[in-house]
C-alpha positions as CSV (number, residue, x, y, z in Angstrom):
1,M,-17.7,16.1,35.6
2,M,-15.5,13.8,33.4
3,E,-12.4,15.5,32.3
4,L,-12.0,16.8,28.9
5,A,-9.2,14.1,27.9
6,D,-11.5,11.5,29.3
7,M,-14.3,12.8,26.9
8,R,-12.1,12.9,23.8
9,A,-10.8,9.3,24.8
10,L,-14.6,8.1,25.1
11,A,-15.5,9.6,21.7
12,R,-12.4,7.6,20.2
13,Q,-13.5,4.5,22.0
14,L,-16.9,4.9,20.6
15,Y,-15.6,5.2,17.0
16,D,-13.5,2.3,17.3
17,H,-16.3,0.2,18.3
18,A,-18.3,1.0,15.0
19,V,-15.2,0.1,13.1
20,A,-15.0,-2.9,14.9
21,A,-18.9,-3.7,14.3
22,A,-18.0,-3.5,10.6
23,D,-15.4,-5.8,10.6
24,P,-15.3,-7.5,7.1
25,A,-13.9,-10.9,8.0
26,R,-16.6,-11.5,10.9
27,A,-19.2,-10.6,8.7
28,V,-18.3,-13.0,6.0
29,H,-18.0,-15.7,8.6
30,Q,-21.3,-15.0,10.0
31,H,-22.9,-15.4,6.7
32,F,-21.4,-18.7,5.6
33,S,-22.1,-20.0,9.0
34,K,-25.6,-19.5,8.3
35,H,-25.5,-20.2,4.7
36,P,-22.7,-22.9,3.9
37,P,-21.8,-22.7,0.0
38,A,-23.1,-25.6,-1.9
39,G,-20.8,-27.9,-3.5
40,L,-19.7,-27.7,-7.3
41,P,-20.9,-29.8,-9.9
42,A,-18.4,-32.2,-11.6
43,G,-15.9,-30.3,-13.6
44,G,-17.0,-26.7,-11.8
45,H,-14.8,-24.3,-10.6
46,S,-15.3,-21.3,-8.2
47,Y,-14.3,-17.8,-9.3
48,V,-14.1,-15.3,-5.9
49,I,-13.7,-11.6,-6.9
50,A,-13.3,-8.9,-4.0
51,I,-13.6,-5.3,-5.1
52,G,-13.3,-2.5,-2.6
53,K,-11.8,-1.3,0.6
54,A,-12.5,-4.3,2.5
55,A,-11.7,-6.7,-0.3
56,P,-8.4,-8.5,1.3
57,A,-10.1,-9.3,4.5
58,M,-13.4,-10.1,2.9
59,L,-11.4,-12.6,0.7
60,G,-9.2,-14.2,3.3
61,E,-12.2,-15.2,5.2
62,A,-14.3,-16.3,2.1
63,L,-11.7,-18.7,1.1
64,R,-11.9,-20.4,4.2
65,H,-15.4,-21.4,3.0
66,I,-15.9,-21.9,-0.5
67,P,-15.4,-25.1,-2.2
68,G,-12.6,-25.5,-4.6
69,P,-10.9,-25.8,-7.1
70,V,-10.7,-22.0,-6.4
71,T,-9.4,-18.7,-8.4
72,A,-9.5,-15.7,-6.2
73,L,-8.6,-12.0,-7.2
74,G,-9.1,-9.0,-5.3
75,V,-8.9,-5.3,-5.8
76,T,-8.3,-2.7,-2.9
77,H,-6.7,0.8,-2.7
78,H,-3.3,1.3,-2.7
79,E,-3.2,2.0,1.2
80,N,-4.6,-1.3,1.8
81,A,-2.4,-3.7,0.1
82,Q,-2.1,-7.0,1.9
83,T,-1.1,-10.5,1.0
84,V,-4.1,-12.9,1.1
85,P,-2.7,-16.7,0.7
86,G,-4.3,-18.2,-2.5
87,A,-5.6,-15.1,-3.9
88,R,-4.0,-12.1,-6.4
89,I,-4.4,-8.9,-4.8
90,L,-4.2,-5.9,-7.0
91,T,-4.2,-2.1,-6.0
92,A,-5.8,0.7,-7.2
93,G,-6.3,4.8,-6.6
94,H,-9.1,6.0,-4.5
95,P,-11.0,8.3,-4.7
96,E,-9.4,9.3,-7.9
97,P,-9.4,6.4,-10.5
98,D,-5.7,5.8,-11.7
99,E,-4.2,3.4,-14.4
100,A,-3.7,0.5,-11.9
101,G,-7.6,0.6,-11.6
102,L,-8.1,0.3,-15.3
103,H,-5.6,-2.6,-15.5
104,A,-7.7,-4.1,-12.5
105,G,-11.1,-3.7,-14.3
106,R,-9.5,-5.5,-17.5
107,E,-8.4,-8.5,-15.1
108,I,-11.8,-8.8,-13.5
109,I,-13.7,-8.7,-16.9
110,A,-11.0,-11.5,-18.2
111,L,-11.6,-13.7,-15.3
112,L,-15.4,-13.6,-15.5
113,Q,-15.6,-14.5,-19.0
114,K,-13.6,-17.8,-18.1
115,A,-16.8,-18.7,-16.0
116,G,-19.3,-21.4,-17.4
117,P,-22.6,-22.7,-16.5
118,R,-20.9,-25.4,-14.3
119,D,-18.9,-22.8,-12.2
120,Q,-19.8,-20.6,-9.4
121,V,-19.0,-17.0,-9.4
122,Y,-18.7,-15.1,-5.8
123,A,-18.5,-11.3,-5.7
124,L,-17.4,-9.7,-2.4
125,I,-18.5,-6.0,-2.6
126,S,-17.4,-3.2,-0.3
127,G,-17.3,0.4,-0.4
128,G,-14.9,2.3,-2.8
129,G,-15.4,-0.2,-5.7
130,S,-16.6,2.4,-8.1
131,A,-13.0,4.6,-8.5
132,L,-11.0,1.3,-7.8
133,V,-12.2,-0.8,-11.3
134,P,-13.4,2.2,-13.5
135,A,-13.8,-0.1,-16.7
136,P,-14.7,2.8,-19.1
137,K,-17.1,1.9,-22.1
138,P,-15.5,2.5,-25.2
139,P,-14.6,5.1,-26.5
140,L,-14.3,6.7,-23.1
141,T,-11.0,6.8,-21.5
142,L,-9.6,7.0,-18.1
143,A,-9.1,10.8,-18.4
144,D,-12.8,11.1,-19.0
145,K,-13.9,9.0,-16.2
146,R,-11.5,11.1,-14.0
147,A,-13.2,14.2,-15.2
148,V,-16.6,13.1,-14.8
149,N,-15.9,11.6,-11.1
150,R,-13.9,15.1,-10.2
151,L,-17.0,17.1,-11.7
152,L,-19.5,15.0,-9.6
153,L,-17.4,15.2,-6.4
154,E,-17.1,18.8,-6.7
155,N,-20.6,19.8,-7.2
156,G,-21.7,18.0,-4.2
157,L,-23.9,15.2,-5.7
158,G,-25.2,12.4,-3.5
159,I,-23.8,8.9,-3.8
160,T,-26.8,7.7,-5.4
161,E,-26.9,10.3,-8.1
162,M,-23.1,9.7,-8.7
163,N,-23.7,6.1,-9.1
164,L,-26.7,6.7,-11.5
165,I,-24.2,8.6,-13.9
166,R,-21.3,6.6,-13.3
167,Q,-23.2,3.2,-14.2
168,Q,-23.9,4.6,-17.6
169,L,-20.4,4.9,-18.4
170,S,-18.9,1.7,-17.0
171,E,-18.5,-2.0,-18.2
172,L,-18.8,-3.4,-14.8
173,K,-21.0,-1.1,-12.7
174,G,-24.9,-1.3,-12.7
175,G,-24.9,-5.1,-13.1
176,G,-22.1,-5.2,-15.8
177,F,-20.2,-7.8,-13.6
178,L,-23.4,-10.1,-14.2
179,R,-23.2,-9.6,-18.1
180,Y,-19.5,-10.8,-17.9
181,A,-20.1,-13.8,-15.7
182,A,-23.2,-15.1,-17.7
183,P,-24.2,-17.9,-17.8
184,A,-22.3,-18.7,-14.4
185,P,-24.5,-18.1,-11.3
186,V,-23.3,-15.2,-9.1
187,T,-23.4,-14.8,-5.2
188,A,-22.7,-11.7,-3.8
189,L,-21.5,-10.6,-0.2
190,I,-22.1,-6.9,0.2
191,L,-20.7,-4.5,3.0
192,S,-22.6,-1.5,2.7
193,D,-21.2,2.1,2.7
194,V,-24.6,3.7,1.3
195,I,-27.1,5.2,3.6
196,G,-30.5,3.2,3.3
197,N,-28.4,0.3,1.9
198,E,-29.4,0.5,-1.6
199,L,-27.8,-2.4,-3.3
200,S,-27.6,-0.7,-6.7
201,A,-25.6,2.3,-5.3
202,I,-22.9,0.3,-3.1
203,A,-19.9,0.4,-5.6
204,S,-22.2,1.4,-8.1
205,G,-24.0,-1.9,-8.2
206,P,-21.8,-4.4,-10.2
207,T,-24.4,-7.1,-9.1
208,T,-27.7,-5.5,-9.3
209,T,-29.8,-3.9,-11.9
210,P,-29.0,-0.4,-12.9
211,L,-30.1,2.7,-10.9
212,G,-31.5,4.3,-14.1
213,N,-30.7,4.9,-17.9
214,R,-28.8,7.0,-20.0
215,A,-31.6,9.5,-20.6
216,E,-32.2,9.7,-16.5
217,A,-28.7,10.3,-16.2
218,L,-28.3,13.1,-18.7
219,A,-31.6,14.6,-17.1
220,L,-29.8,14.7,-14.0
221,L,-26.6,16.3,-15.4
222,R,-28.8,19.0,-17.1
223,D,-31.0,19.8,-13.8
224,R,-27.3,20.3,-12.0
225,G,-26.1,22.4,-14.9
226,L,-23.2,20.2,-15.4
227,L,-23.9,19.0,-18.9
228,A,-21.6,21.5,-20.6
229,A,-18.9,20.8,-18.3
230,L,-18.7,16.8,-19.2
231,P,-15.9,15.8,-21.7
232,V,-17.6,15.5,-25.0
233,P,-16.9,11.7,-25.5
234,T,-19.0,11.4,-22.2
235,R,-21.9,13.5,-23.4
236,D,-21.8,11.8,-26.8
237,L,-22.2,8.4,-25.3
238,L,-25.0,9.7,-23.0
239,E,-26.9,11.0,-25.9
240,A,-26.5,8.0,-28.1
241,P,-29.5,5.6,-28.1
242,E,-28.9,2.8,-25.8
243,P,-28.6,-0.5,-26.9
244,S,-31.0,-3.3,-25.7
245,A,-28.9,-5.9,-23.4
246,P,-30.3,-8.8,-21.3
247,H,-30.3,-8.2,-17.5
248,Y,-29.2,-11.0,-15.2
249,T,-29.7,-11.5,-11.4
250,A,-27.5,-12.4,-8.7
251,E,-28.3,-13.6,-5.0
252,N,-27.0,-10.7,-3.3
253,H,-26.7,-10.8,0.6
254,L,-26.1,-7.6,2.9
255,I,-23.7,-8.5,5.3
256,G,-22.8,-5.0,7.1
257,S,-23.9,-1.6,7.2
258,N,-23.9,1.8,8.9
259,E,-26.8,0.8,11.1
260,K,-24.9,-1.9,12.6
261,S,-22.0,0.1,13.6
262,L,-24.3,3.0,15.2
263,E,-25.8,0.2,17.2
264,A,-22.5,-0.7,18.5
265,M,-21.6,2.6,19.3
266,R,-25.0,3.0,21.6
267,D,-24.3,-0.2,23.2
268,A,-20.5,0.7,24.1
269,V,-21.6,3.7,25.9
270,S,-20.1,3.5,29.5
271,D,-21.9,3.4,32.9
272,G,-23.3,6.6,33.8
273,W,-24.0,7.7,30.3
274,T,-27.1,7.6,28.1
275,A,-27.0,7.2,24.4
276,R,-29.3,7.9,21.6
277,I,-29.1,7.4,17.9
278,V,-30.6,10.4,16.3
279,S,-30.3,9.7,13.0
280,D,-29.0,7.2,10.6
281,R,-29.7,9.6,7.6
282,L,-27.0,12.4,8.0
283,I,-27.0,13.4,4.6
284,G,-26.8,16.2,2.3
285,D,-24.8,19.4,2.6
286,V,-22.5,19.6,5.4
287,G,-23.5,22.9,6.7
288,D,-27.0,21.9,7.2
289,A,-25.7,18.6,8.9
290,A,-23.7,20.7,11.3
291,A,-27.0,22.8,12.1
292,R,-28.9,19.7,12.7
293,I,-26.5,18.4,15.0
294,V,-26.5,21.8,17.0
295,E,-30.2,21.3,17.3
296,A,-30.3,17.8,18.5
297,A,-28.3,18.9,21.4
298,W,-31.1,21.1,22.8
299,D,-33.8,18.8,21.4
300,S,-32.4,15.7,23.3
301,D,-34.0,16.3,26.7
302,H,-31.2,14.6,28.3
303,V,-30.4,14.3,31.9
304,G,-26.7,13.7,32.9
305,P,-23.9,12.5,30.5
306,T,-25.3,11.7,27.0
307,A,-24.0,10.6,23.8
308,L,-26.0,11.5,20.6
309,I,-25.0,9.4,17.7
310,F,-25.2,9.9,14.0
311,G,-24.7,8.1,10.9
312,G,-24.6,9.0,7.4
313,E,-22.5,10.6,4.3
314,T,-22.7,14.4,3.8
315,T,-21.5,16.3,1.0
316,V,-19.0,19.3,0.4
317,H,-19.4,21.8,-2.2
318,L,-15.8,22.8,-3.1
319,R,-15.3,26.6,-3.4
320,G,-11.6,26.7,-2.6
321,T,-8.1,25.3,-2.8
322,G,-7.7,23.7,0.4
323,R,-7.7,20.2,1.6
324,G,-10.1,18.4,3.8
325,G,-12.9,16.1,3.7
326,R,-16.7,15.8,4.6
327,N,-15.9,14.5,8.4
328,Q,-13.1,17.1,8.9
329,E,-15.5,20.1,7.6
330,L,-18.1,18.9,9.5
331,A,-16.0,18.7,12.8
332,L,-14.5,22.2,12.0
333,R,-18.2,23.5,11.4
334,I,-19.6,22.2,14.8
335,A,-16.2,23.7,16.9
336,M,-17.2,27.1,15.0
337,Q,-20.7,26.9,16.3
338,G,-19.4,25.6,19.8
339,D,-20.7,28.8,21.6
340,R,-24.2,27.3,20.7
341,L,-23.6,24.0,22.6
342,P,-23.6,23.1,26.3
343,E,-20.7,23.7,28.3
344,G,-18.0,20.9,28.0
345,W,-18.8,19.4,24.7
346,V,-17.0,17.0,22.6
347,F,-17.5,16.0,19.0
348,L,-16.2,13.6,16.7
349,S,-17.0,12.8,13.1
350,G,-14.7,10.1,11.3
351,G,-15.0,7.8,8.2
352,T,-15.2,4.2,8.9
353,D,-12.6,3.5,6.2
354,G,-10.0,5.5,7.9
355,R,-9.8,8.4,5.2
356,D,-11.6,11.4,4.7
357,G,-11.2,13.1,1.1
358,P,-7.6,13.3,-0.2
359,T,-6.1,13.3,3.4
360,D,-4.5,10.6,5.8
361,A,-7.2,11.9,8.5
362,A,-10.5,10.0,9.1
363,G,-11.9,12.9,10.2
364,G,-11.6,15.1,13.4
365,I,-12.4,15.4,17.1
366,V,-13.2,18.9,18.2
367,D,-14.4,20.4,21.7
368,G,-14.9,23.9,23.1
369,G,-11.3,25.1,22.7
370,T,-10.8,24.1,19.2
371,I,-11.2,27.6,17.7
372,A,-9.0,29.1,20.5
373,R,-6.3,26.5,19.7
374,I,-6.5,27.4,15.7
375,R,-6.0,31.2,16.3
376,A,-3.2,30.5,18.8
377,S,-1.1,28.9,16.0
378,G,-1.8,32.2,13.9
379,N,-4.5,30.8,11.7
380,D,-7.8,32.2,10.7
381,P,-10.7,29.6,11.0
382,E,-13.3,31.3,9.2
383,A,-10.5,31.9,6.1
384,L,-9.7,28.1,6.2
385,L,-13.4,27.0,6.3
386,A,-14.1,29.4,3.2
387,N,-11.0,27.7,1.4
388,N,-12.3,24.2,2.3
389,D,-9.3,23.8,4.3
390,S,-10.5,21.9,7.0
391,F,-7.3,19.8,7.2
392,A,-5.0,22.5,7.9
393,A,-7.6,23.8,10.5
394,L,-7.9,21.0,12.5
395,K,-4.2,19.9,12.2
396,A,-3.2,23.3,13.9
397,A,-5.7,22.7,16.9
398,G,-4.2,18.9,17.2
399,D,-7.6,18.0,16.3
400,L,-7.4,15.6,13.4
401,L,-8.6,12.1,13.6
402,I,-5.8,9.5,12.3
403,T,-6.6,6.0,12.1
404,G,-4.8,4.6,9.2
405,A,-7.0,2.6,6.8
406,T,-9.2,0.2,8.9
407,G,-10.0,-2.3,5.8
408,T,-13.8,-1.8,5.9
409,N,-16.2,1.3,4.9
410,V,-19.6,1.4,6.2
411,A,-19.9,5.3,5.5
412,D,-19.4,7.9,8.5
413,V,-20.3,8.1,12.0
414,Q,-20.5,11.1,14.6
415,V,-21.1,11.2,18.3
416,L,-21.7,14.6,20.1
417,L,-20.7,14.3,24.0
418,L,-22.6,16.1,26.2
419,P,-21.5,16.3,29.9
């Protein structure tokens, strides 16, 4: 049987393959190799705007292919600040929108308003864009947007549900980017962090038609019992009649996804192991997701060492004051059910962006000794879980997955190794 340390190393290697498969520069290069950009008409100008966690890498590669003259602007999170020759890079807060993001949204709008019918606009979209460029509709303030964002996250809404609501409150989301770019044509290259790759949900769909309207967003909030908790200006905006506005379209291209990363994990499993993608829809409550993973260990009907692979984006209901994220909590929940798994197991859950919730961890790598190590440190894993303090629990066990910002984001990946 493979040693535990080697099993943990294998889990990390498979995660690294998932991240490499989502490399944004490679995805942009492959797209332009197949679809070279057309030349500009006389007097034309290229405007390139990148939004998201992968913005610097996507922008750097795109500028190698896009004809000039070019004006390029990128917005990414503070931890991913980089220099991109030929471009201006702004940084902003994620997952909590901040004043820098408000400024970045205004800069994007000002640049788009310069584009005319002879120009070409390129949008490079990756995960995280919703928080990075808040651009609240008047009379909403950044404080209103922050309050709404926090309310949605704390109550476990899915990414599509959150984006339906966010789109109604933003000048750029839900096709707003296109309205400001008009009449210039827009080509968008999109790296998906959304399960199912619904383009209107990625970064809240700046280059797509909206997911819905104000009435639908209002009904969703009412059904979830959240209407009374909204800031008053937000509720007033959603309850006001929706103004009619033209809808514009873009040439949207999906260039990377969670599925591609899961396939890379499967294909990278070493000799002597078998691998199977169990689900690319590991969504919903994190407790339910943990139960599904444990069940899969016995449903897999495997012979010999096996890697069971999952992908998705779960949700966490915040009930305590601790720190953590959906990947850390999922890893902790698996560890707490470890006695229901075959002996010698190892489990990893990680965000492909390298960040999980408001922490510097990407997730966790746990095994059959995790809970004993937490208790040996003087901590109570049940109490930490009840307080949503998965970060402290996994740190006590030495089981945090720390990678630093990866510069990409295609949601989360998990692997359960069974010897």
